[in-house]
N, C-alpha and C positions, 0 to 999 in steps of 0.2 A: 827417947833415943831410938826405939825400934821403928817409930814412924819415919824418922830421919833416914835410917838405914834403908828403908823400903824405897825412898825417893832418890837414892844415890845411883849414879851411872858412872862407870869407870872405863876409860880408854887407856889401856896400859902401854900400847906401842905407838901412840900418836906422835909423841915428841920424846926428847931425852929424859923426860920425867913423866910419870903417870898423870893423866888428866882426869880429875874427879869432878863430877857435876852433881850438885845437891839442890833440890827444889825446896829449900827450907827458909829462904830469906823472908822475913815478915814485912808486911805493909808495902809490898811492891806490886806494880801493875804494868801490863804490856799495852795499856790504852791511855797513857797519860795525856795524849792529845785530845781526848774526849772533851776536855774543858773548852776547846775552841768551838765545838759544836754546841755545848751548853751556853756559851756566850751568845752565839747566834740565836739559839732558841729563846734566850731571855730578851734580846733586842726585838725579835719578831713577835714575842708573846705566843709562840706557836702552840706548845703543849698546854699553856694556860687557856687559850681559846678553845682547843679541842676538849679540854676537861670541862669547860663551862657549858659545852653542848650536851653533857651527860648528867643525868640526875643520879644521885647516890641514895638508894633506898635503905642503906644500912643504918643501924642505930649509932648516932654520933659518938657516944661514949665507948663503943666497942670497935671503932675503926682504927686499925693499926696502920694501914697503907691507904692514904688518900688517893682519890682518882688521879689527880695530876701527877703524883709520884709514880703511880703504875704506868701512866702514859709516858712519862719521861723515861722510865726504865725500859719500856718496850721500844720506843722510838730511838733512843740512844743505843740500845742493844743492837737493834737492826743496823744502825749506822756503823757500829763497830764490828759487824760481821757475825752477830749472834741472832739470826732471824727467828728462831723457834722459841716458844715459851719454855720448852724443855731446857734451855740454856740458863734459866733463871738461877738455879742453884750455883752454877759456876760464877755468874756475875755477882752474886751476893758476897763472894769472897774477894771481889776486886775493890780495893780502896779508892781508886780513881772514879769508878762508876758510882760508888756510894757517895763520893764527894759531889760529883756532877748532879746527882739526883737529890742532893741535900738529905741523905739518909745515912749519915755516918753512924748514928746511934741505933736506929731502928732497923737498918738493913733494907734490902729490896724484897719485893713480894715473891712468893714461891710460885712454882709452876701451877699447882691446883688453883691458887688464888687468881693468877693471871688468866687461866682457862675460863674460870667462872666469869671474870671481868669481860673477856672477849665475847662470850656467849650471851651476856646480859643486855647488850645494846638493842634497842628497838629500832624499827625502820625510821621513825621520826627523829630519833637521836642520831642515827647514821646520816640522815640528811643534814641535820644541824652541824655535825662534824665536817661533812663535805663542804658546807658553806663557810665554816670557820677556817678550814684549810685554804680555800680560795681567797677569802678576805685577808688572811695573814700574808699570803704571797703577794697579792696585789697592793696591799698597804705598804709592804716593804719596797716594792718596785716603785710605787708612787713617791715614797719618801726619797729614794735614791735619785729620782728624776724631777724633783720639785722645781728645780731651776732650769729645766730643759723643756723645750716645746716639742712634745712627741707628735709627729705628723701622721704616722701610720702604725697600726697594730695588726699582726697577723695571727689568726687562730688556726691551728692544725689539729684535726681530729683523725684518730687512727685506731681501728680495732686490731686486736691480736688474739692469739689463742693461748689458753691457760690449761694445759693438760691435767686431768684429774685422775687420781689413782685411789679409788675407794668408793664410799657410798655417800658422797657429798650431795646435798640438796641441789636440784636444778642443773645437774650436769646432764648433757645429752651427747649422743654420737653425732659428730659433724663430718659430713662426707668430704668437704673440702680439705679439712685438716686430717682426715682419716683417724680420728681419735675421739675419745670421750673427753669433754672439756667444758670450760667456761669460755666466754668471749668478752673479756674486759675491753673497755675503750679508754684511751688516754687522750686528753686534750692539753695542748701546750700553747703558750702565748709568746710571741716574739715582738719586741719593740723596735720599730724601724728596721734597720739592716744589721742590728746587733747579732753576733753569732749564737748567743745563748737562747734556747727555747725553754721556757719555764713550765714545768708540769704543775697543774693546779686543779684539775677536776677529773679524778679517776672514777670510773663507773664499772663495777663488776656486773656482767650480764649473763643470763642463762645460756647454756650451750646451744639452744635452738633460737636465739634471738636473731631477728632480721638485721641486715648490715647497718641500717640507719637507726635502729632502736635506741632511744635515749638521746639522740643528737639534738633535737629541738629542745628537749627539756634542759640539757646542759647549756645550750645557747641562751635560753630564756634567763638562766641564772647569771651567765657571764657578761652578756652584752650590757645590761644596765649598770653593772658594777664597773665595767671598763669605761663606759661613757661618763659615769659620775666622777671617776678619778682622772680621766684623760679626755676632757670634753672636746678638744680640738683635733683629736686623732681620727683618721678614717680607719674603720675596722674592715678587714678582709678575712675571708675564710677559705681554707684549702682542704679538700676532702678527696678520698679515693672513690672508685666506682660504686662501692657499697652504699654510698649516701646519695646517689643520683636518683632521688624519688621526687614526685610532685610535691609532697608535703614539705620536704626540706627546701626545695627551690622557692616555693610560695612564701615560706616563712622568711627566708633570706631577703627576698625582694620586698616583702611588706615592711621589713625593718631596716631597709636601706643599707644593706651590707653588700660589699663587693665579694665576689666568689669566683673560684676556679675549681671545678669538680670534674674528676675523670668520668668518662662515659664508656661503657663496654661497647665494643664494635658490634655492628649488626649489618644486615644487607643494605639498608638504606644509607647508613653512614659510609659503608665501603664504596657505594656508588657515588656519593658526593665527593669522596676522596680520590676517585680514580684519575681525574685529570692531573692532580698533583703526584699521584703514584707513578703515572707514565713518565713524568718529568724526572722523578727520583730514580726510576729504573734506567732511564737513558744516561743520567749522570753516573750512576754506579757502574753501568756496563763500560762507560768510557774510562773511568778512573780506576776501576777494580777495587774501590774502597767503599765504605758505608757512606751513603749520601742521604740528605734530608731536604725536604721542601715544606714550607709552612703556608697555610692558607686558612680560609674560613668559609662557613656556610650557615644558612638558616635551617634549623631543624626543629620539628615538633613531634615528640613521641606520642603514642596513642592516648595516654592519660594526661598529657599536658594541656593546660588551658590555652597556651599560645606557643608560637615558635620562639626559640632562643638561639643565641649566637653560639656556634660550635667552632672551636679552633681545631684544625687538622694538622697533625704532624705526619707527613708522608715520608716514611723512612724505609730504605732498602738496605738491609744488613749484608755485608760481605764477610763471610767466615772463611778462614783458611782451609782449603781442601774441600769446600762445599760450594754449592751454587748460591746465587743471590736469594735472599729471603725477604718478603714483604713484611713490614711491621708498622702498619698504620695505627696512630693513637689519636684519641679525641678528648677534648676538654670543653665542657660547657662553662660559659663565663658571661658576666655582664661588665667586665673591666674594659675600659676604653684604652686599650693598648694595641700595638701591632700583634699579629698572630705569634711571631717569634718571641716577643717580650712576654706575652701571656703564658706561653708554654714554659719558658724558662722560669718564670715566677712559680708556676705550678710544680715544676720538677724539684724545686728547693724543699718541698714538703717531705722529702726523703729523710731530712734530719730528725723528724719525730721518731723514725724507726730506730735511730741511734739512742734516743732517750729511753725508748722501751727496752732496748738491749741492756742499757745501764741498769734500769730498774730490775730486770730479770736476773742478770748475771751477778751484779754486785749487791743488790738489796733484797733479792728473792721476792719480788713483787708477785711471783707466781706460786708462792708457798701457801696455797689455799687448801690446806688439808683438814680444816674443821668440818664437821658434819653439817652444821647449819650454814645456810647461804649468808645470813646476816653476819655471822662471825667471820666469814671469809671476806665479805665487803669491809669489815672492820680492819682486817689485816692489810688489805690493799691501801686503805687510808693511812695506816701506820707506815707502810713502805714509802708512799709518796711524801709523807711528812718527813721521813728521814732523808729522802732525796732533796726536798726543799732546803734542808740544812746544808747539804753538800753543794747545791747550786749557789747558795750564798757564800759558802766557804770558797768556792772557785772564784767568785767575784772578788772576794777580799784578797785572793792570791794574784790579782791582776798585776802585770808587770814583773812577775817572778817566773821561775821555771815550772811552776804548777798552774799557770794561768789557764791552760787548756787541757789540764789533766782530767782523765776519766775518774769516776768515783773510786774504783779499785785502787788507782794510783794515789789519789788524795788520801785515802785511808792508810795506805802503806807508808806514805811519806810524812803525813802530818798528824795522824791519829794514833797509829801503832808506835807509840813512843814509850820506851821503858822508863819507869819513874818510881821512886820511893816516896811514899806519902808520910809525912810527919806532922805532928801538931803540938804546938806549945800554947801557953796561955794567951799569947798575943797574935799568933798567926798560924796558918797551915802552909807547910812548905813541901813542894814537889821538887825532888832532885832528879834530873835527867842526865844521861851520859854526856860528858864533856865532848866526846867524839861524835855526837849526833850529827849525821851527814846533812840534814835539811834544817839546821839550826837557824840560818839567816832568813830563810823563807818563813819558818814558824814564827820568828820574832816579828817579821813584817805583818803577818796576818794577825797576831795577837795585839799588836799596837793599834791596828785598824779597828779591832773589836773593842777597844777601850782600855787595854792594859797600859801600864806606864813602866818606864825603865826602872 
């Protein structure tokens, strides 16, 4: 009774009667919708594949928490808004989370157990986990499109900064970001002109990594897998200026990939763009608005083996209250399109930045607070695994008011569902509020994931 009294909150003047709130109801969860994510995980075999990539050196007779159960708990916990292993004790009291992880009797792993688990993975196991994540995503997408002839696939690769606060291995001070950080890279895949860009190959890199570090290694893993599953699709790659190196260009061309890669401006490129810039200046002076002109040139950098096609966007920007400002941009490409079409294709790569924002803001992709570099790479894989579940959840919500919702909105509407969990001899029953606002959408998604009325 004393414990119940400690949990009571009283609002005496809120209505005509005092309002009393007690946090004492048993077997209730605020994450009843986690079962949707568990259904997706089961269809993809995601955490099962990730678990298979890890060896378990523990004595079988003494194992209380299997590897897959710990992976499920961490991935689903991140998805539900509990990104840190320190949240384990809270989640262990959640009946819906226990149910989703099939741990109703034994409970979820503790924070010390999870910390040991995250720090135990070797570099070889982390590589196998990364490949398992990639294969799970690609197999799911191939299954969804098995009756469709996919003609084009676009890979976007983008680095970002992950600010570090502590003594993590391989953090360095980066002058560009003016911070001690890691430099993770995220790769996404887009099928045809579909709006979704699927994250499938995260790579945590040291804070002093060069812009293109790891790009060819990622491509060597991805391209054969894409060609195996989508043999008729042309594969194109979009990258920013950090990847404009001879090694990257040579590999792309040797493997017959189309590409559009940003190129930092220099004196030679500016001179090549000057005729177009004069035209853009004349247009801007006449209209008083921002004007653009597109063209192309052949260009060979000092370390390149040969000249390549460079698209020029000669832009003059008109800002209110200021003078005109030149803004030339350059894209190296082997695509056989008009200069305007190539540049517009390249400009669409900005969507990968939205995916990175979702990963950071909603799933704490940047919560790399472990001391060991390998443990932080492990965490980035868990965050992207949670994101893979949400991307499939978004797909299953097609045609509803959640069809284009961001991860935070999907979690708020479809996962954060109050539910009472009960169990009888014949079934487990979750009772959610009758007044649940997103009931119709939740039912649509559940039926698409194999539920029955």
